[in-house]
C-alpha positions, 0 to 999 in steps of 0.5 A: 185612798180611804173613803170618808166616814161620818163618825169620829173615832175616839182618840183614846183607842190606840194600839202600838203593835198588834199580833194577829194570825198568819205569817207567810215566810219572806223569800229574798235571795241574799237577804240578811234580814230573811230570818228576822221575821217574828215566828208568831203572827203578823206585826201590825201598827195602829194609830187611831188618834189620827185615823179620824182625820185620815178617813173623814177629812183627808186634806192638808191645812194652810198652816203647819200642824202642831202636836195634838192637832190630829192632822198628820201634816206633810209627807215626802213630796207633799206639794206634788201629791194628791191626797189619794197618794198621800193616804196610799195603803197596800191592800193588806194594810187597807184591810187592817184599817177596815178591821180597826174602823169596824171595831171602833165604828161598827159593822155599818161603817163604809169600807175603804177602797183603794183609788190609784191615781192612774198616772205617775208624776215626775217630781223632778218637774212637778208635771204629770207623765202620760207614761203608764206605770207599766210602760217602763217594763218592756226591757227583755231583762224585765220580762225575763224576770217574771211577775214577782222577781226583783232582780239583782240588788243595785240593778236599775232594770225594771220588773213587773210586780203585781200589775205595778212596776218597780226598779230592781234593788233593795226595796223599802217604803216611807210612811207617816200618820196618813198610814194609820194602820200598817200590816208590817209583816205583809209589807215585808213579805211583799219585799220591803226591807227598810222604812223611813218613818215621819218623826217631826215637822218644823219645831211644833209637831211630832207624829202620833204614829211614829212610835208604833210605826218605828217599832212595827217596822223594826219588829218585822225585821226591817231597817228603819229610820226617822225623817224630819219634814223641814220648815226652814222659815220657822226656826234655825236648822239647828233648832229643828235638828234638836227637835228631831233628835229629841223626839226619836230621830237620832241614830245609833250604830246598832246595824238596824237604824238608818241615818236621820233623813232631812226632808227638804223640798217644796213648801206645801203651806201657803202661809209660809211663802213661796216654794223656797219659803221666801229664802234665797239660795244662800240662806237655804244652804246656811239653813241646811248646814245648820241642821246638818252640823247640829245633827252630826254634833248630836249623833256622830253622823251626817243626816241623809237628804231627801229632795228633788233635782228641780227643787234643789236647783231652784232653792239651793242654787244647785249647790254641791256642798252637801254631796257627802250626805246620802241622797234620797231622790224623788223621781216618778214615772221614769225608768231611771231617776235621770238628772241628779242634784249637783255633786251626786253622780247617783242616788242612794235611795230612789223614791220611784212612786207614791202609788204602790206597791207598798203603803206610803211611798215606795223606794229602792236602795241602789247599792249592794247588801254590804253597802246597805248594811254600811248605811245603817251601821257606819258613821263614815258611810260614803254615799253611792254617788257622793264623797266620803264624809267620815274620818278614820282614827288610827295610830297613837291617837287611835290606840288611846281613843279605842282603849279609853272607850272609843265613840261611847266615851269620846264620840265620833271624829269630826276632823282628820288627824292633823299636825300639832306643834313640835312634831305632834299630832292631834284629832278632834272628836264630838259626843252629843256636842261635847268636844274632845281632842286626841294628842300624840307626840313621840315623847308623851304617847297618845292621850285624850283631852276633854276640851270643855272641862275646866282643866281642858279650858285652862289648857286651851287658854294657855296655848294648848301644846305650845303652852303646857305641852302635850297631855301625859295622861287623861284627866283623873280624879283625886280627893276633892278634885281632878288633875291632868299632867302635861309635858313639853318636848323639853321634858318639863311637866305642868300639872293643872289642878281643879276643885269646885272651890278653887277652879283650875290652876297650873303648878309648874312641877319643874320649878322651885315652887312646884317642887316644894309643893310636891315635897309637902304632899301636893294637894294633900299637904298645902292644898289645891292651887288658888292662883297661878304663879305671879310676880311680886318684885323679885319674887315669884309666888303661888297660893294654895287652898290650905292657907299657904303661899310659896315664894321663890326669889329670882335674885337670891334663889331662896324659896320660902313658905308662908302661912297665910 
């Protein structure tokens, strides 16, 4: 814990990433990040806007923070933490706080000091454990590993490291504004290979430290992602997902960005009700689904979920419906995390302590380096202990999807490939909430439809493939508008034309009216259709934007063109 200080720090003193001297090379066997460290100097993030609160009055208010309050708000596991654990820093990062405070406050400022809690808490029960943090290291494999070994990635044996214990695996950390200065190079050299950084809370707070921490962890070579502390009683899940994504919590398939993390847990604010925010299990599950659905709609993948087994049982009724999300489980002071929330057989990330060795909380990823890489890079990542969430794209739909831009154009698949009418196939996609559908039929091949354009809506309102047939091309531009052609399995083409003045209307190219319109030069001749075909007595008529009406008499078979 950082000891209190009397002086107030100027909010204007902020540094994003400082480059300092000395950088020791990292050594981690089979670590693909090993050579990503910068060649010159330590990477340090500093955020002094929140530092005054951290060092002078470290406490959580009764109500959630708002951006600008200078209180960093809640962190993972906040309800069960002391403020000593909330403000936890590694030794190297505490030295960075000392440097900043000495610069800002002068050499007479009190020196911060670490105050370990001395006990490990079991977040699954919310109770203190009498077992010391080194007590779980008695296994022969742990002793044989030596004082600095980390063991094989994914193993759950424990090893001793610098007078603390940690499970073997791919190590990581999570931080918030309560860690206002972090020596990322030192954390990396201590073994951390990923970091979750607090981004937002509820719908009113964005962490002042987020930019610096997110950049600093990336610059030193870690994978990193943002997390959102959920306040379910404050707004809908979708609204909080939007706030999270809009403020840095999104995802990109760059191989270095972890999926956004939904921190859903014990309510730490007395003003917001009971442990479950005064919500029933059904209401909580609806809220989580709302958040998850919107996050996937915005980013193309599901968020990870941070929680405890106890809270999940208490507040969701121990539902299994979210076991296609990666699980970040908190469970302290134990040799293995124990019981899982319903639906998961194991965790993806285990937050095993809030008391070192890293700043903030310390975590391990339980799978291989290959699976860890997939967690960052793949929207179809399968949780280690859950069910698959992604959908593959293949065949004729996959061919046109990939050839026309893939995820960058159409987004990620949100359904598997399904049966369309007349022996066809379809699959739906979404990019930033905009939906599209890929269609395939043996007579038309594969083509994409933009569901939300005027042409797409026209096609859908006509009954999709049961109306106009299957797309024969993608939507294309023409002078003054756009069009898309559809073909039935009987070989009849319908062209849906759109302009800003006329909207979308269908021309049946196989009929007498459509043939006469095409012969006259289509939209360059009679113009864009301003109506669909309509009947007047025995005559079927259609009007066009250049002042023409074409009529076909069903009794006589005569086609006529009238200048309106």
